[in-house]
C-alpha positions as CSV (number, residue, x, y, z in Angstrom):
1,M,1.1,3.4,-15.6
2,I,-1.3,2.1,-13.0
3,R,-4.2,3.2,-14.8
4,A,-3.0,1.4,-17.9
5,H,-1.4,-1.8,-16.4
6,G,-3.0,-2.0,-12.8
7,L,-1.2,-2.6,-9.5
8,T,1.6,-4.9,-10.5
9,R,3.9,-4.6,-7.8
10,G,4.0,-4.5,-4.0
11,R,6.5,-5.1,-1.3
12,V,6.0,-6.7,2.0
13,E,9.2,-7.3,3.9
14,L,9.3,-10.6,5.7
15,S,12.3,-9.8,8.0
16,H,15.0,-7.2,8.7
17,D,16.7,-8.2,5.7
18,P,15.7,-5.7,2.6
19,Q,16.2,-8.6,0.2
20,D,13.7,-10.9,2.0
21,Y,10.3,-9.7,0.8
22,V,7.3,-11.0,-1.0
23,N,5.7,-9.2,-4.0
24,A,2.4,-8.6,-2.4
25,I,0.0,-5.5,-2.9
26,S,-1.0,-3.9,0.3
27,L,-4.7,-3.2,0.9
28,T,-7.1,-2.0,3.4
29,T,-10.7,-1.9,4.1
30,S,-10.5,1.5,5.9
31,P,-11.9,4.3,4.4
32,L,-9.6,6.6,6.1
33,P,-5.8,7.0,5.4
34,V,-5.2,6.7,9.4
35,G,-3.3,4.0,11.1
36,L,-2.3,2.0,7.7
37,G,1.3,2.3,8.1
38,L,1.2,5.1,5.2
39,D,2.6,7.7,7.9
40,L,5.7,8.4,5.5
41,G,6.2,11.7,3.9
42,P,6.3,13.9,1.9
43,D,8.8,14.5,4.8
44,E,12.6,15.0,3.8
45,L,14.5,11.7,4.1
46,T,16.8,11.4,7.0
47,E,20.3,10.0,6.6
48,V,19.2,6.6,7.9
49,D,16.5,6.6,5.5
50,R,18.7,7.4,2.6
51,I,21.1,4.5,3.6
52,R,18.3,2.1,4.1
53,I,16.9,2.9,0.6
54,F,20.5,2.4,-0.8
55,E,20.7,-1.0,1.0
56,R,17.5,-1.9,-0.8
57,T,18.1,-0.4,-4.2
58,G,21.7,0.3,-4.7
59,I,20.7,4.0,-5.4
60,L,21.4,6.6,-2.9
61,P,18.8,9.4,-2.9
62,A,20.1,12.9,-3.0
63,E,20.3,15.0,0.1
64,G,16.9,16.7,0.7
65,A,15.2,14.1,-1.4
66,R,11.5,13.5,0.0
67,F,9.3,10.4,0.4
68,A,6.6,10.2,-2.1
69,D,3.3,10.9,-0.3
70,S,1.6,7.5,0.0
71,R,-1.8,8.9,1.1
72,A,-2.0,11.1,-2.1
73,V,-4.2,8.7,-4.1
74,R,-6.7,6.0,-3.1
75,I,-7.8,3.2,-5.6
76,T,-10.9,1.2,-4.8
77,V,-10.9,-2.3,-6.0
78,E,-13.4,-5.0,-6.5
79,F,-12.5,-8.4,-5.9
80,Q,-14.1,-11.7,-6.0
81,R,-14.7,-13.0,-2.4
82,N,-13.2,-16.5,-3.0
83,D,-9.9,-15.0,-4.9
84,P,-7.1,-17.2,-3.2
85,A,-4.7,-14.4,-4.0
86,L,-6.6,-12.1,-1.7
87,V,-5.4,-12.9,1.9
88,R,-6.2,-11.3,5.3
89,W,-3.4,-9.7,7.0
90,R,-4.0,-11.8,10.0
91,D,-3.3,-14.9,7.9
92,F,-0.4,-13.6,6.1
93,R,1.4,-12.2,9.1
94,T,2.5,-15.3,10.3
95,R,5.1,-15.4,7.4
96,I,6.8,-12.3,8.9
97,L,9.6,-12.4,11.4
98,P,7.9,-11.6,14.7
99,S,10.2,-8.5,15.4
100,R,9.6,-7.1,11.9
101,R,5.8,-7.8,12.3
102,V,5.9,-5.5,15.4
103,E,7.7,-2.8,13.6
104,L,5.0,-3.0,10.7
105,E,2.0,-3.2,12.9
106,R,2.9,-0.8,15.7
107,G,0.5,2.2,16.1
108,C,-1.5,0.9,13.0
109,K,-4.7,-0.9,12.5
110,P,-3.8,-4.2,10.9
111,E,-7.3,-5.7,11.4
112,T,-8.1,-3.6,8.4
113,W,-5.1,-4.8,6.1
114,W,-5.2,-7.4,3.4
115,V,-2.6,-8.4,0.8
116,Y,-3.0,-9.5,-2.8
117,L,-0.5,-12.0,-4.1
118,G,-0.7,-11.2,-7.8
119,Q,-1.4,-8.3,-10.2
120,I,-4.7,-6.3,-10.1
121,P,-5.9,-5.2,-13.5
122,P,-7.3,-1.6,-14.0
123,A,-10.7,-3.4,-14.9
124,W,-11.0,-4.2,-11.2
125,F,-10.7,-0.6,-10.2
126,T,-14.1,0.9,-9.1
127,A,-12.9,4.4,-8.3
128,I,-9.7,6.5,-8.0
129,H,-9.5,9.3,-5.5
130,H,-6.9,12.0,-5.3
131,R,-6.3,14.0,-2.0
132,Q,-6.8,17.6,-2.0
133,G,-5.9,19.0,1.4
134,T,-7.8,16.7,4.0
135,E,-10.6,15.5,1.4
136,Y,-10.5,13.0,-1.3
137,V,-11.9,13.9,-4.6
138,E,-12.9,11.3,-7.1
139,D,-11.1,11.2,-10.4
140,Q,-13.7,11.4,-13.0
141,G,-11.2,9.1,-15.2
142,S,-12.1,6.1,-13.0
143,V,-12.7,2.9,-14.8
144,R,-16.1,2.3,-13.1
145,A,-16.8,5.1,-11.0
146,K,-18.8,3.8,-8.0
147,Q,-18.9,4.8,-4.1
148,Y,-16.7,3.1,-1.8
149,T,-18.4,-0.1,-0.4
150,A,-17.3,-0.8,3.2
151,G,-15.6,-4.4,3.6
152,V,-14.0,-4.3,0.1
153,P,-10.3,-3.7,0.3
154,T,-9.0,-0.7,-1.3
155,R,-5.3,-0.2,-2.6
156,A,-3.1,1.4,0.2
157,P,-0.5,3.1,-1.9
């Protein structure tokens, strides 16, 4: 789906209310999947996790269900520097309730974060990498396979 339609949805919660969020695609300039708030799974969901997902979606995950591994794929994206939909986290974060912001940023590297307030078409993808063990291997099906360029945000799935 993503390869065909691009990145069309994201979710940044603005408060502790699961219904209070903005459709924003989370991005990072970090070449490593560390300190990005992607420390979920593929661990088994706790009872608290299951209830939180139910509150957000109306669907209760089965016992033993697991988080998807959000670090399994990295998509490198090339943007126009003056794209108004591309917003640094430090500028966007003021929209978030301070106590929620603390939860999101705790133990992470928010100085590498960006959000995109729109859809990212696959034509903007410059590379797709899949994690194999501790290494990322480039998908040869990438739209335009290029090396990661420091400073250009990449999708934080």
